[in-house]
C-alpha angles and dihedrals in degrees: 000000000000122000122228129197123210111204119187127207110190101148089309132047117253109185122202100226096176104045128196130262110230131168098240148337092284089058091048090054092051091046091051092051092049092046091048089055091049091051094047093050090055095057107027094158097047090052094061096059091097095242120136118242126173144188121224115203112205136180124239090276093053100254111148107239096182143338133224115209116199129186133155129194129191107255092222091063090049091050093051092047091052099038125114109269097025108131111214114235118257 
């Protein structure tokens, strides 16, 4: 069974040194989504700061198989920026 590694970059690099044995790439994708949900539920305030974080999923050799990019923005900020009468910066 192949081993997949789920490396998180959220302002700091959190490497997955153990990896997880999964049957295939579909299993790795599902695990990445579930793991992302677990991480986000631990730090709901930090997640909403608008900064991009991502998870690189690699194989045993270190080849990146796919990346999840995660960013959340406060809807009130988005609404203000897109509302009539709002002048863009610059």
